[in-house]
DRENDO-1510 file (C-alpha; in Angstrom, 1 decimal, always signed):
<recs>
REC; n; res; u; v; w
REC; 1; MET; +0.0; +0.0; +0.0 .
REC; 2; ALA; +1.1; +3.5; -0.7 .
REC; 3; THR; +2.0; +5.7; +2.2 .
REC; 4; VAL; -0.6; +8.4; +2.7 .
REC; 5; CYS; -1.3; +11.6; +4.6 .
REC; 6; ALA; -5.0; +12.5; +5.3 .
REC; 7; LEU; -6.0; +16.0; +6.0 .
REC; 8; GLN; -8.8; +17.0; +8.5 .
REC; 9; TRP; -12.4; +17.0; +7.6 .
REC; 10; ARG; -13.6; +20.4; +6.3 .
REC; 11; GLN; -17.1; +21.6; +5.5 .
REC; 12; ILE; -19.0; +23.7; +3.0 .
REC; 13; PRO; -22.5; +25.1; +4.0 .
REC; 14; ILE; -25.0; +23.8; +1.5 .
REC; 15; SER; -28.6; +22.6; +1.8 .
REC; 16; LEU; -30.0; +19.3; +0.5 .
REC; 17; ALA; -32.1; +21.3; -2.0 .
REC; 18; GLU; -28.9; +22.6; -3.6 .
REC; 19; LEU; -27.0; +19.3; -3.5 .
REC; 20; CYS; -28.2; +15.8; -2.7 .
REC; 21; LEU; -24.9; +13.8; -2.7 .
REC; 22; ASP; -26.5; +10.4; -2.4 .
REC; 23; THR; -28.7; +11.0; -5.5 .
REC; 24; THR; -26.1; +12.7; -7.6 .
REC; 25; LEU; -23.4; +10.0; -7.0 .
REC; 26; ARG; -25.8; +7.1; -7.5 .
REC; 27; CYS; -27.6; +8.1; -10.7 .
REC; 28; GLY; -25.0; +6.8; -13.1 .
REC; 29; GLN; -22.9; +9.8; -14.0 .
REC; 30; SER; -19.7; +8.4; -12.5 .
REC; 31; PHE; -18.9; +4.8; -11.8 .
REC; 32; ARG; -15.9; +5.0; -9.4 .
REC; 33; TRP; -17.4; +6.4; -6.2 .
REC; 34; ARG; -17.6; +3.9; -3.3 .
REC; 35; LYS; -19.8; +4.3; -0.2 .
REC; 36; SER; -18.6; +3.0; +3.1 .
REC; 37; GLU; -20.7; +1.6; +6.0 .
REC; 38; ASP; -20.5; +5.0; +7.7 .
REC; 39; ASP; -22.0; +6.7; +4.7 .
REC; 40; VAL; -18.8; +8.3; +3.4 .
REC; 41; TRP; -18.3; +8.4; -0.4 .
REC; 42; SER; -14.7; +8.1; -1.6 .
REC; 43; CYS; -12.9; +8.2; -5.0 .
REC; 44; ALA; -9.4; +8.7; -6.3 .
REC; 45; LEU; -9.5; +12.0; -8.1 .
REC; 46; HIS; -6.9; +14.5; -9.2 .
REC; 47; GLY; -4.0; +12.8; -7.4 .
REC; 48; ARG; -5.8; +12.3; -4.1 .
REC; 49; ILE; -8.5; +10.2; -2.4 .
REC; 50; LEU; -11.5; +12.6; -2.0 .
REC; 51; SER; -14.0; +11.6; +0.7 .
REC; 52; LEU; -17.4; +13.2; +1.0 .
REC; 53; HIS; -20.4; +13.0; +3.3 .
REC; 54; GLN; -23.4; +15.2; +3.9 .
REC; 55; ASP; -25.8; +16.3; +6.5 .
REC; 56; SER; -28.8; +18.6; +6.3 .
REC; 57; THR; -26.7; +21.8; +6.4 .
REC; 58; TYR; -23.1; +20.9; +5.4 .
REC; 59; LEU; -21.1; +19.0; +2.8 .
REC; 60; HIS; -18.1; +17.5; +4.6 .
REC; 61; TYR; -14.9; +16.7; +2.6 .
REC; 62; LYS; -11.5; +15.3; +3.3 .
REC; 63; ALA; -8.5; +14.7; +1.0 .
REC; 64; THR; -6.0; +11.8; +1.5 .
REC; 65; PHE; -2.8; +12.5; -0.4 .
REC; 66; PRO; +0.0; +10.0; -1.3 .
REC; 67; ARG; +3.3; +11.0; +0.3 .
REC; 68; HIS; +5.2; +9.9; -2.8 .
REC; 69; ALA; +3.1; +10.3; -5.9 .
REC; 70; GLN; +4.1; +8.0; -8.7 .
REC; 71; ALA; +2.6; +9.1; -12.0 .
REC; 72; SER; +0.4; +11.5; -13.9 .
REC; 73; LEU; -3.1; +11.3; -12.4 .
REC; 74; THR; -6.7; +11.8; -13.4 .
REC; 75; PRO; -7.6; +13.9; -15.3 .
REC; 76; PRO; -4.5; +13.6; -17.6 .
REC; 77; SER; -5.0; +17.0; -19.3 .
REC; 78; ALA; -6.2; +19.2; -16.5 .
REC; 79; PRO; -4.0; +21.6; -14.6 .
REC; 80; ASN; -2.8; +20.6; -11.1 .
REC; 81; SER; -3.6; +16.9; -11.8 .
REC; 82; THR; -0.1; +15.4; -11.6 .
REC; 83; ALA; +2.1; +14.2; -8.8 .
REC; 84; GLU; +2.9; +17.8; -7.8 .
REC; 85; SER; -0.3; +18.0; -5.8 .
REC; 86; SER; +1.0; +18.5; -2.3 .
REC; 87; LEU; -0.2; +19.2; +1.2 .
REC; 88; GLY; +1.4; +22.7; +1.0 .
REC; 89; ASP; -0.7; +23.6; -2.0 .
REC; 90; ASP; -4.1; +22.0; -1.2 .
REC; 91; ASP; -6.7; +22.9; -3.8 .
REC; 92; THR; -9.3; +20.4; -2.5 .
REC; 93; GLU; -12.0; +22.9; -1.8 .
REC; 94; ALA; -11.7; +24.3; -5.3 .
REC; 95; LEU; -11.8; +20.8; -6.7 .
REC; 96; VAL; -15.0; +20.0; -4.7 .
REC; 97; TYR; -16.7; +23.1; -6.0 .
REC; 98; HIS; -15.6; +22.4; -9.5 .
REC; 99; TYR; -16.3; +18.6; -9.6 .
REC; 100; LEU; -19.7; +18.9; -7.9 .
REC; 101; ASN; -20.6; +21.9; -10.1 .
REC; 102; LEU; -21.7; +23.9; -7.1 .
REC; 103; GLY; -21.6; +27.3; -8.8 .
REC; 104; PRO; -25.2; +27.5; -10.3 .
REC; 105; ASN; -28.2; +28.3; -8.0 .
REC; 106; LEU; -30.0; +25.0; -8.4 .
REC; 107; SER; -33.2; +26.1; -6.7 .
REC; 108; GLY; -33.4; +28.9; -9.2 .
REC; 109; LEU; -32.9; +26.5; -12.1 .
REC; 110; TYR; -35.6; +24.1; -10.7 .
REC; 111; GLU; -38.0; +27.0; -10.5 .
REC; 112; GLN; -37.1; +28.0; -14.1 .
REC; 113; TRP; -37.5; +24.5; -15.4 .
REC; 114; SER; -40.8; +24.1; -13.5 .
REC; 115; THR; -42.2; +27.3; -15.0 .
REC; 116; ALA; -41.4; +25.9; -18.5 .
REC; 117; ASP; -42.8; +22.4; -18.0 .
REC; 118; ALA; -45.7; +21.2; -15.9 .
REC; 119; ASN; -44.3; +17.6; -15.8 .
REC; 120; PHE; -41.1; +18.8; -14.3 .
REC; 121; LYS; -43.0; +20.9; -11.8 .
REC; 122; ARG; -45.0; +17.8; -10.7 .
REC; 123; LYS; -42.0; +15.5; -10.2 .
REC; 124; ALA; -39.0; +17.6; -9.3 .
REC; 125; PRO; -40.0; +18.4; -5.7 .
REC; 126; LYS; -39.1; +14.9; -4.6 .
REC; 127; PHE; -35.8; +15.0; -6.4 .
REC; 128; THR; -34.1; +18.2; -5.4 .
REC; 129; GLY; -30.3; +18.6; -5.3 .
REC; 130; VAL; -29.5; +16.6; -8.5 .
REC; 131; ARG; -26.4; +18.2; -10.1 .
REC; 132; ILE; -24.5; +17.3; -13.2 .
REC; 133; LEU; -20.9; +16.5; -12.3 .
REC; 134; LYS; -18.0; +18.2; -14.0 .
REC; 135; GLN; -16.0; +15.0; -14.8 .
REC; 136; ASP; -12.9; +14.5; -16.7 .
REC; 137; ALA; -13.7; +13.9; -20.3 .
REC; 138; TRP; -11.5; +10.8; -20.6 .
REC; 139; GLU; -13.1; +9.1; -17.6 .
REC; 140; ALA; -16.6; +9.9; -19.0 .
REC; 141; LEU; -15.6; +8.5; -22.4 .
REC; 142; ILE; -14.3; +5.2; -21.0 .
REC; 143; GLY; -17.2; +4.8; -18.5 .
REC; 144; PHE; -19.8; +5.2; -21.2 .
REC; 145; ILE; -18.1; +3.0; -23.7 .
REC; 146; CYS; -18.3; +0.3; -20.9 .
REC; 147; SER; -22.0; +1.2; -20.4 .
REC; 148; SER; -23.1; -0.3; -23.7 .
REC; 149; ASN; -25.7; -3.1; -23.0 .
REC; 150; ASN; -24.7; -3.1; -19.4 .
REC; 151; ASN; -25.9; -2.4; -15.9 .
REC; 152; ILE; -24.5; +0.0; -13.3 .
REC; 153; MET; -23.0; -2.7; -11.1 .
REC; 154; ARG; -21.1; -4.3; -13.9 .
REC; 155; ILE; -19.9; -0.9; -15.2 .
REC; 156; SER; -18.6; -0.1; -11.8 .
REC; 157; GLN; -16.8; -3.4; -11.6 .
REC; 158; MET; -15.2; -2.8; -15.0 .
REC; 159; MET; -14.0; +0.6; -14.0 .
REC; 160; GLU; -12.6; -0.7; -10.8 .
REC; 161; LYS; -10.7; -3.5; -12.6 .
REC; 162; LEU; -9.5; -1.0; -15.2 .
REC; 163; CYS; -8.1; +1.2; -12.5 .
REC; 164; LEU; -6.7; -1.7; -10.5 .
REC; 165; HIS; -4.7; -3.1; -13.4 .
REC; 166; TYR; -3.7; +0.0; -15.3 .
REC; 167; GLY; -4.1; +3.0; -13.0 .
REC; 168; PRO; -1.6; +4.4; -10.4 .
REC; 169; GLU; -2.2; +3.5; -6.8 .
REC; 170; ILE; -3.0; +6.5; -4.7 .
REC; 171; GLY; -3.4; +5.1; -1.2 .
REC; 172; HIS; -6.0; +3.6; +1.0 .
REC; 173; VAL; -8.9; +4.5; +3.3 .
REC; 174; GLY; -9.3; +1.9; +6.0 .
REC; 175; THR; -8.7; -1.4; +4.3 .
REC; 176; LYS; -9.8; -0.2; +0.8 .
REC; 177; THR; -7.1; +0.6; -1.7 .
REC; 178; PHE; -7.8; +3.3; -4.3 .
REC; 179; HIS; -6.3; +3.5; -7.8 .
REC; 180; ASP; -6.8; +6.5; -10.1 .
REC; 181; MET; -8.0; +6.4; -13.7 .
REC; 182; PRO; -5.3; +5.1; -16.1 .
REC; 183; ALA; -4.2; +7.7; -18.6 .
REC; 184; PRO; -4.9; +7.0; -22.3 .
REC; 185; PHE; -1.3; +5.8; -23.0 .
REC; 186; ALA; -1.6; +3.1; -20.3 .
REC; 187; LEU; -4.2; +1.3; -22.5 .
REC; 188; THR; -2.3; +1.4; -25.8 .
REC; 189; ALA; +0.0; -1.6; -25.4 .
REC; 190; PRO; -0.7; -4.5; -27.9 .
REC; 191; GLY; -1.7; -7.0; -25.1 .
REC; 192; VAL; -4.3; -4.7; -23.5 .
REC; 193; GLU; -7.3; -5.9; -25.5 .
REC; 194; ALA; -6.7; -9.5; -24.8 .
REC; 195; HIS; -6.1; -8.8; -21.1 .
REC; 196; LEU; -9.4; -6.8; -20.9 .
REC; 197; ARG; -11.2; -9.7; -22.4 .
REC; 198; GLN; -9.8; -12.0; -19.8 .
REC; 199; LEU; -11.1; -9.5; -17.2 .
REC; 200; GLY; -14.6; -9.8; -18.6 .
REC; 201; PHE; -14.9; -6.7; -20.7 .
REC; 202; GLY; -16.1; -8.7; -23.7 .
REC; 203; TYR; -16.4; -6.9; -27.1 .
REC; 204; ARG; -15.8; -3.5; -25.2 .
REC; 205; ALA; -12.1; -4.5; -24.8 .
REC; 206; LYS; -11.5; -3.7; -28.5 .
REC; 207; TYR; -13.3; -0.4; -28.3 .
REC; 208; LEU; -11.4; +0.7; -25.2 .
REC; 209; HIS; -8.0; -0.3; -26.6 .
REC; 210; ARG; -8.6; +1.3; -30.0 .
REC; 211; THR; -10.0; +4.5; -28.5 .
REC; 212; ALA; -7.0; +4.8; -26.2 .
REC; 213; VAL; -4.7; +4.4; -29.2 .
REC; 214; MET; -6.6; +7.1; -31.1 .
REC; 215; VAL; -6.6; +9.6; -28.2 .
REC; 216; ALA; -3.0; +9.0; -27.1 .
REC; 217; GLU; -1.2; +8.5; -30.4 .
REC; 218; GLU; -3.4; +9.8; -33.2 .
REC; 219; LEU; -5.6; +12.6; -31.9 .
REC; 220; GLY; -3.5; +13.7; -28.9 .
REC; 221; VAL; -4.5; +13.9; -25.3 .
REC; 222; GLY; -5.6; +17.5; -25.6 .
REC; 223; TRP; -8.1; +16.6; -28.3 .
REC; 224; LEU; -10.8; +15.7; -25.9 .
REC; 225; ASP; -10.5; +18.9; -23.9 .
REC; 226; ASN; -10.6; +21.0; -27.1 .
REC; 227; LEU; -14.2; +19.7; -27.5 .
REC; 228; ARG; -15.2; +21.1; -24.2 .
REC; 229; ASN; -17.8; +23.8; -23.7 .
REC; 230; PRO; -15.7; +26.9; -23.1 .
REC; 231; GLU; -18.3; +28.0; -20.5 .
REC; 232; SER; -17.4; +24.9; -18.6 .
REC; 233; PRO; -13.6; +24.5; -18.9 .
REC; 234; VAL; -11.3; +22.2; -16.9 .
REC; 235; ILE; -10.4; +23.4; -13.4 .
REC; 236; GLY; -8.1; +26.4; -13.3 .
REC; 237; VAL; -9.1; +27.7; -16.8 .
REC; 238; LYS; -11.2; +30.9; -17.2 .
REC; 239; PRO; -14.6; +30.3; -18.8 .
REC; 240; SER; -15.4; +32.0; -22.1 .
REC; 241; ASP; -18.6; +32.4; -24.3 .
REC; 242; ALA; -19.8; +29.3; -26.1 .
REC; 243; GLY; -22.0; +31.1; -28.7 .
REC; 244; ASP; -25.7; +31.3; -29.5 .
REC; 245; MET; -28.1; +28.6; -28.5 .
REC; 246; LEU; -29.8; +27.0; -31.6 .
REC; 247; PRO; -32.7; +24.5; -31.7 .
REC; 248; GLY; -30.2; +21.7; -32.2 .
REC; 249; GLY; -27.7; +23.0; -29.6 .
REC; 250; ARG; -24.8; +25.3; -29.9 .
REC; 251; LYS; -22.3; +24.9; -32.8 .
REC; 252; GLY; -19.6; +23.7; -30.4 .
REC; 253; TYR; -21.9; +21.0; -29.1 .
REC; 254; ARG; -22.8; +19.7; -32.5 .
REC; 255; SER; -19.2; +19.7; -33.5 .
REC; 256; ALA; -18.1; +17.8; -30.4 .
REC; 257; HIS; -20.8; +15.3; -30.9 .
REC; 258; GLU; -19.8; +14.6; -34.5 .
REC; 259; GLU; -16.1; +14.3; -33.5 .
REC; 260; LEU; -16.9; +11.7; -30.8 .
REC; 261; LEU; -18.7; +9.6; -33.4 .
REC; 262; THR; -15.4; +8.9; -35.0 .
REC; 263; LEU; -14.3; +6.8; -32.0 .
REC; 264; GLN; -14.9; +3.0; -31.8 .
REC; 265; GLY; -17.7; +2.1; -29.5 .
REC; 266; VAL; -19.3; +5.5; -29.7 .
REC; 267; GLY; -22.8; +6.0; -31.2 .
REC; 268; PRO; -25.1; +9.0; -30.8 .
REC; 269; LYS; -26.2; +8.2; -27.3 .
REC; 270; VAL; -22.8; +7.5; -25.9 .
REC; 271; ALA; -21.5; +10.7; -27.6 .
REC; 272; ASP; -24.3; +12.7; -25.9 .
REC; 273; CYS; -23.4; +11.1; -22.5 .
REC; 274; VAL; -19.8; +12.3; -22.9 .
REC; 275; CYS; -20.9; +15.7; -24.1 .
REC; 276; LEU; -23.2; +16.2; -21.1 .
REC; 277; MET; -21.2; +14.6; -18.3 .
REC; 278; GLY; -17.6; +15.0; -19.6 .
REC; 279; LEU; -17.5; +18.0; -21.8 .
REC; 280; GLY; -19.9; +20.4; -20.1 .
REC; 281; TRP; -22.5; +20.7; -23.0 .
REC; 282; GLY; -25.6; +21.0; -20.9 .
REC; 283; GLU; -28.0; +20.9; -24.0 .
REC; 284; ALA; -26.9; +17.3; -24.8 .
REC; 285; VAL; -29.8; +14.9; -24.2 .
REC; 286; PRO; -28.8; +11.2; -24.4 .
REC; 287; VAL; -31.6; +9.1; -25.6 .
REC; 288; ASP; -31.5; +5.3; -25.5 .
REC; 289; THR; -31.7; +4.1; -29.1 .
REC; 290; HIS; -33.0; +0.6; -28.5 .
REC; 291; GLY; -36.3; +2.1; -29.5 .
REC; 292; THR; -39.2; +0.0; -28.3 .
REC; 293; THR; -42.3; +0.7; -26.2 .
REC; 294; SER; -41.3; -1.8; -23.6 .
REC; 295; LEU; -41.0; -0.6; -20.0 .
REC; 296; VAL; -38.8; -3.5; -19.1 .
REC; 297; SER; -35.9; -3.8; -21.5 .
REC; 298; PHE; -32.8; -2.0; -20.1 .
REC; 299; TYR; -31.9; -0.5; -16.7 .
REC; 300; CYS; -30.4; +2.9; -17.6 .
REC; 301; PRO; -28.8; +4.7; -14.6 .
REC; 302; PHE; -28.5; +8.2; -16.0 .
REC; 303; PHE; -28.8; +7.4; -19.7 .
REC; 304; ILE; -26.8; +4.2; -19.9 .
REC; 305; PHE; -27.7; +0.8; -21.5 .
REC; 306; THR; -28.8; -1.6; -18.7 .
REC; 307; ASP; -31.3; -4.3; -18.0 .
REC; 308; ASP; -34.4; -2.4; -16.7 .
REC; 309; ALA; -36.1; +0.2; -18.9 .
REC; 310; ASP; -35.6; +2.4; -22.0 .
REC; 311; GLN; -36.0; +5.4; -19.6 .
REC; 312; VAL; -35.3; +8.4; -21.8 .
REC; 313; TRP; -37.3; +7.1; -24.8 .
REC; 314; HIS; -40.1; +5.9; -22.5 .
REC; 315; ILE; -40.3; +9.4; -20.8 .
REC; 316; ALA; -40.5; +11.0; -24.2 .
REC; 317; GLN; -43.3; +8.6; -25.2 .
REC; 318; ARG; -45.3; +8.8; -21.9 .
REC; 319; ASP; -44.9; +12.4; -21.0 .
REC; 320; TYR; -44.1; +14.3; -24.2 .
REC; 321; LYS; -46.3; +12.5; -26.8 .
REC; 322; PHE; -43.6; +10.9; -28.9 .
REC; 323; GLY; -44.1; +7.4; -30.3 .
REC; 324; LYS; -46.9; +8.3; -32.7 .
REC; 325; GLY; -47.0; +9.2; -36.4 .
REC; 326; LYS; -43.6; +10.0; -37.9 .
REC; 327; HIS; -41.9; +9.5; -34.5 .
REC; 328; SER; -43.4; +6.1; -33.8 .
REC; 329; SER; -39.9; +4.5; -33.6 .
REC; 330; LEU; -36.6; +5.9; -32.5 .
REC; 331; THR; -34.9; +6.7; -35.8 .
REC; 332; LYS; -32.1; +9.2; -36.1 .
REC; 333; ALA; -34.7; +11.9; -37.0 .
REC; 334; THR; -36.8; +11.0; -33.9 .
REC; 335; TYR; -33.6; +10.9; -31.7 .
REC; 336; ASP; -32.9; +14.5; -32.8 .
REC; 337; ALA; -36.5; +15.5; -32.4 .
REC; 338; VAL; -36.6; +14.3; -28.8 .
REC; 339; GLY; -33.4; +16.3; -28.0 .
REC; 340; ASP; -34.9; +19.4; -29.7 .
REC; 341; LYS; -38.1; +19.1; -27.7 .
REC; 342; PHE; -36.3; +19.1; -24.4 .
REC; 343; ARG; -34.0; +21.9; -25.6 .
REC; 344; SER; -37.0; +24.0; -26.5 .
REC; 345; LEU; -38.3; +23.6; -23.0 .
REC; 346; TRP; -35.1; +24.0; -21.0 .
REC; 347; GLY; -32.6; +25.6; -23.2 .
REC; 348; LYS; -28.9; +25.1; -22.8 .
REC; 349; GLU; -29.3; +23.1; -19.6 .
REC; 350; ALA; -31.8; +20.6; -21.1 .
REC; 351; GLY; -29.7; +17.6; -20.3 .
REC; 352; TRP; -29.4; +18.6; -16.7 .
REC; 353; ALA; -33.2; +19.3; -16.4 .
REC; 354; HIS; -34.0; +16.0; -18.0 .
REC; 355; SER; -31.6; +14.1; -15.8 .
REC; 356; VAL; -33.9; +15.1; -12.9 .
REC; 357; LEU; -36.9; +13.5; -14.6 .
REC; 358; PHE; -34.7; +10.5; -15.5 .
REC; 359; THR; -33.7; +10.1; -11.9 .
REC; 360; ALA; -37.4; +10.1; -10.9 .
REC; 361; ASP; -38.0; +7.2; -13.2 .
REC; 362; LEU; -35.1; +5.1; -11.9 .
REC; 363; ARG; -36.1; +2.1; -9.9 .
REC; 364; ALA; -33.4; +2.8; -7.3 .
REC; 365; PHE; -35.4; +6.0; -6.4 .
REC; 366; SER; -39.0; +4.7; -7.1 .
REC; 367; GLU; -40.1; +4.7; -3.5 .
REC; 368; ARG; -40.0; +8.5; -3.5 .
REC; 369; LEU; -42.9; +8.7; -5.9 .
REC; 370; ALA; -44.7; +5.5; -4.9 .
REC; 371; THR; -45.2; +6.1; -1.2 .
REC; 372; LYS; -48.9; +6.2; -0.3 .
REC; 373; ILE; -50.9; +6.4; +2.9 .
REC; 374; GLU; -53.1; +3.5; +3.9 .
REC; 375; VAL; -55.5; +4.0; +6.7 .
REC; 376; ASN; -56.6; +0.9; +8.6 .
REC; 377; GLN; -59.3; +1.0; +11.2 .
REC; 378; ILE; -58.5; -1.3; +14.2 .
REC; 379; LYS; -61.0; -2.0; +16.9 .
REC; 380; GLY; -59.6; -1.7; +20.4 .
REC; 381; GLU; -60.0; -4.7; +22.6 .
REC; 382; GLU; -60.2; -2.9; +25.9 .
REC; 383; ASP; -62.8; -0.4; +24.8 .
REC; 384; SER; -65.1; +0.1; +21.9 .
REC; 385; LYS; -63.2; +3.0; +20.5 .
REC; 386; ILE; -62.0; +2.8; +16.9 .
REC; 387; LEU; -58.3; +3.4; +16.6 .
REC; 388; THR; -56.9; +4.7; +13.4 .
REC; 389; GLU; -53.6; +3.3; +12.4 .
REC; 390; ILE; -51.8; +5.3; +9.6 .
REC; 391; GLN; -49.2; +3.2; +7.9 .
REC; 392; LEU; -46.8; +4.5; +5.4 .
REC; 393; LYS; -46.0; +1.8; +2.9 .
REC; 394; ALA; -43.6; +2.3; +0.1 .
REC; 395; GLU; -44.3; +0.3; -3.0 .
REC; 396; ILE; -40.7; -0.5; -3.8 .
REC; 397; PHE; -40.4; -2.4; -7.1 .
REC; 398; THR; -37.8; -5.1; -7.1 .
REC; 399; PRO; -35.4; -4.8; -10.1 .
REC; 400; THR; -35.3; -7.7; -12.4 .
REC; 401; ASP; -32.4; -10.1; -11.9 .
REC; 402; VAL; -29.3; -9.1; -13.7 .
REC; 403; LYS; -26.2; -11.1; -14.6 .
REC; 404; ARG; -23.6; -10.5; -11.9 .
REC; 405; GLU; -20.8; -12.4; -13.6 .
REC; 406; PHE; -18.8; -11.0; -16.4 .
REC; 407; GLU; -19.3; -12.6; -19.8 .
REC; 408; ASP; -17.4; -12.4; -23.0 .
REC; 409; GLU; -20.6; -11.6; -24.8 .
REC; 410; GLU; -20.7; -10.3; -28.4 .
REC; 411; ALA; -21.9; -6.8; -29.2 .
REC; 412; PRO; -25.6; -6.7; -30.3 .
REC; 413; MET; -26.4; -4.7; -33.5 .
REC; 414; ALA; -28.3; -1.8; -31.9 .
REC; 415; LEU; -29.7; +1.3; -33.7 .
REC; 416; ASP; -27.2; +3.4; -31.7 .
REC; 417; GLU; -24.5; +1.5; -33.5 .
REC; 418; ILE; -26.1; +1.3; -36.9 .
REC; 419; THR; -26.6; +5.0; -37.2 .
REC; 420; ALA; -22.9; +5.5; -36.6 .
REC; 421; LYS; -21.7; +2.9; -39.0 .
REC; 422; ARG; -19.7; +3.6; -42.0 .
REC; 423; PRO; -19.9; +1.6; -45.2 .
REC; 424; VAL; -17.3; -1.2; -45.2 .
REC; 425; LYS; -16.4; -4.0; -47.6 .
REC; 426; ARG; -17.9; -7.3; -47.0 .
REC; 427; ARG; -15.7; -9.5; -44.8 .
REC; 428; ARG; -15.5; -13.0; -43.6 .
REC; 429; LYS; -18.3; -13.9; -41.2 .
REC; 430; ALA; -15.9; -14.7; -38.4 .
REC; 431; ASP; -14.7; -11.1; -38.4 .
REC; 432; ALA; -18.1; -9.5; -38.8 .
REC; 433; ASP; -19.5; -11.3; -35.8 .
REC; 434; THR; -17.1; -9.7; -33.4 .
REC; 435; ASP; -16.7; -6.2; -34.8 .
REC; 436; ILE; -19.1; -3.3; -35.1 .
REC; 437; THR; -17.5; -0.7; -37.4 .
REC; 438; ARG; -18.3; +3.0; -36.8 .
</recs>
């Protein structure tokens, strides 16, 4: 284990209406946070282990630094992200504000979104404090490539194995050892793909290795951050104007989306996930493109392919009248129309606003909307009075069973992938069965 030095707990005054840590870190934006038995969330981030917990009035945070840092740490392209982070120059408070995106007045945004949309107004009061994290773009890209046809538990396991085998060790909290995200170059060696398959990544192993090669050797590490929203830059960089908002999103967003589609394993929805949660483009609305009307198909924590429900598309059908006429199925035109609809309601933070509705539809939080009061009349035995017993019973739906063991499954041919395909020459069947070209 690496030798570490932990700083004292510090606190930031903030209400649960402005930040609900448990909801924000559980809704599938990031897959590396771990919660301890004493309700402390921890993650290796920016060259330290960042630990967080919250009460009704304060966010508490603590940093644990390695005494002898070994390598360039996550994020690979951000200022102050290397081994030079030190106890004498602690920027943890700035990191907390940046990463949790604590700048915007969330109560004001909720009020604005509620005024624009009655459906939001009806559901949002039970889901206050949901913030879009300002993650490293590389981590978001890798996480959402892993999310294809997956569930949140397996994605988290994959990310943990990726960090364990390829990321630098930062230190430990209690008995738990934390490794940071591997930099792109760490995944470029010829044997990486085969090793990831052994670790259970399946067809995603090829996508991860090829994407790492493109980012590290062909496009350059700075390429991803050049796609960022200039109004939401990496920590330490001054924001600048991102241009006019258009029905399909700002020009920079559309350009970033198209650039991401050139990567292996990235279709329209994964590109929008990265735009929203890794590049700061708030108008990005990821829509699950396995377009069916089924309520039980994939479990999608925060816009990811999983085994429970086509959440975003289902919300568009149920609450916003999609699924009829020319938008009866989720074609590319319908995908764009769903995003345009939400952008017309909520503007340049449409993805953030819709994430609140998405969280309301997640089974992990379903008890908040399903709680009802049952009044049972009970006759007293000692006297004839009628006693009223009020019982609060939460109708908590049990998620469908999911596969907990890694499989070396082959990639299904989903619409998300078909829309991003490029024409290729016919190849032997053995090759075509294991490769989806984009």
